[in-house]
C-alpha positions in Angstrom: -8.8 10.6 34.8 -9.3 7.1 33.8 -10.0 8.6 30.2 -6.6 10.1 30.1 -4.6 7.0 31.4 -6.5 5.1 28.6 -5.6 7.9 25.8 -1.9 8.0 27.3 -2.2 4.0 26.7 -3.6 4.1 23.5 -1.0 7.0 22.5 2.0 4.7 23.3 0.7 1.6 21.0 0.0 4.4 18.2 1.2 2.9 14.8 1.3 4.9 11.4 -1.5 4.4 8.8 -2.0 6.4 5.5 -5.6 7.3 6.0 -4.6 10.6 7.7 -2.4 13.3 6.5 -1.0 16.7 7.5 -2.0 19.0 4.3 -0.3 22.1 5.5 1.5 24.4 8.5 1.5 27.9 8.3 2.4 30.7 10.6 -0.5 33.4 11.5 1.3 35.8 14.0 1.8 34.0 16.8 -0.5 30.8 15.8 0.2 27.8 13.8 -2.4 26.9 11.3 -2.4 23.3 10.9 -4.5 21.9 8.1 -5.0 17.9 8.0 -7.3 15.3 6.6 -9.0 12.9 9.1 -10.3 9.2 8.3 -14.2 8.8 8.6 -16.2 5.8 9.1 -20.0 5.1 8.8 -21.7 4.6 11.9 -24.8 2.1 12.5 -28.1 4.3 12.8 -27.9 4.3 16.7 -24.4 5.3 17.2 -21.8 8.0 16.5 -18.5 7.8 15.5 -16.1 10.6 17.4 -12.9 11.4 15.7 -10.5 13.3 18.1 -7.1 14.8 17.0 -4.3 15.1 19.2 -1.2 17.2 18.5 1.7 15.8 20.3 5.3 17.0 20.9 8.0 14.8 22.6 6.4 15.9 26.1 3.4 17.3 25.4 -0.1 16.8 23.7 -2.9 19.1 22.8 -6.5 17.6 22.1 -8.1 19.1 18.8 -11.7 19.6 17.9 -13.2 16.5 17.7 -15.4 15.4 14.8 -18.7 13.7 15.2 -20.3 11.5 12.7 -24.1 10.2 13.8 -26.3 8.0 12.3 -29.8 9.1 11.7 -31.5 7.5 14.9 -28.5 8.8 17.0 -29.0 12.3 15.3 -32.8 12.5 15.7 -32.4 11.5 19.4 -29.7 14.2 20.1 -32.0 16.7 18.5 -35.2 15.6 20.6 -33.1 15.6 23.7 -32.1 19.5 22.9 -35.2 20.6 21.7 -35.3 24.3 22.8 -31.5 24.5 23.1 -30.7 24.1 19.5 -27.8 26.8 19.8 -26.4 24.2 22.1 -26.4 21.2 19.5 -22.7 20.2 18.7 -21.9 20.0 15.4 -21.6 17.0 13.3 -21.7 15.3 9.9 -24.6 13.0 9.3 -23.8 9.6 8.2 -25.6 10.0 4.9 -23.0 12.8 3.8 -20.1 10.6 5.2 -16.9 10.3 2.5 -13.8 8.8 3.2 -12.0 11.7 4.8 -12.7 15.2 5.9 -10.3 18.1 6.0 -9.8 20.3 9.2 -8.1 23.3 10.3 -6.9 24.4 13.7 -5.3 27.2 15.0 -2.6 26.6 17.7 -1.7 29.5 19.8 2.1 29.6 20.4 1.6 31.7 23.3 -0.2 29.1 25.1 1.4 26.1 23.9 5.4 27.1 23.1 6.6 23.3 22.8 5.1 23.2 19.4 7.6 25.9 18.2 10.7 24.1 16.6 10.3 20.6 18.0 9.0 17.3 16.2 5.6 16.9 16.4 3.0 13.9 15.4 -0.7 13.7 14.6 -2.7 11.4 16.3 -6.3 10.4 15.7 -8.2 8.3 18.2 -11.5 7.0 17.1 -14.2 6.0 19.5 -17.6 4.6 19.0 -20.9 5.7 21.1 -23.1 3.5 21.5 -26.1 4.7 23.6 -24.4 5.3 26.7 -21.0 3.3 26.3 -18.0 4.7 24.6 -15.7 2.0 23.0 -12.2 2.9 21.7 -12.2 1.6 17.7 -9.0 2.8 16.4 -6.1 5.0 17.0 -3.8 6.2 13.9 -0.5 8.5 13.5 1.1 10.6 11.0 4.8 10.2 10.5 6.9 12.8 12.7 7.0 16.2 11.3 8.7 19.6 12.4 7.5 22.9 12.6 10.1 25.4 11.9 8.9 28.6 13.8 10.5 31.6 11.9 
């Protein structure tokens, strides 16, 4: 609950930056395909950076698939802790392979989220730093509002 309140407060304070952008929106049957670009940061070796995009409408918000960037020691610890459960290791980008941005696609069910149809939308990206067992919000970015015109 505390995290939801924090996310809500951070979203209220969102400012527009040019590091992220919507690349394309497309209708697929009863789904919206959203292709967007996320800014990436280089973590310290012991840290992980978590970039979580949110699709926001006038009154609703949907958390999309987060992107993890892990430093070398952080990734080794994760793999060591998950030994024998390799299929459960969450996907991540190694810090050595980080570029300035990462393109990601999300499919949004219009049946489950009808508020997306014909509405003014915004993509908000929250960036957090995980250091040992502590999580710290380090950034919040927002695209300009865009309109998804459902056919």
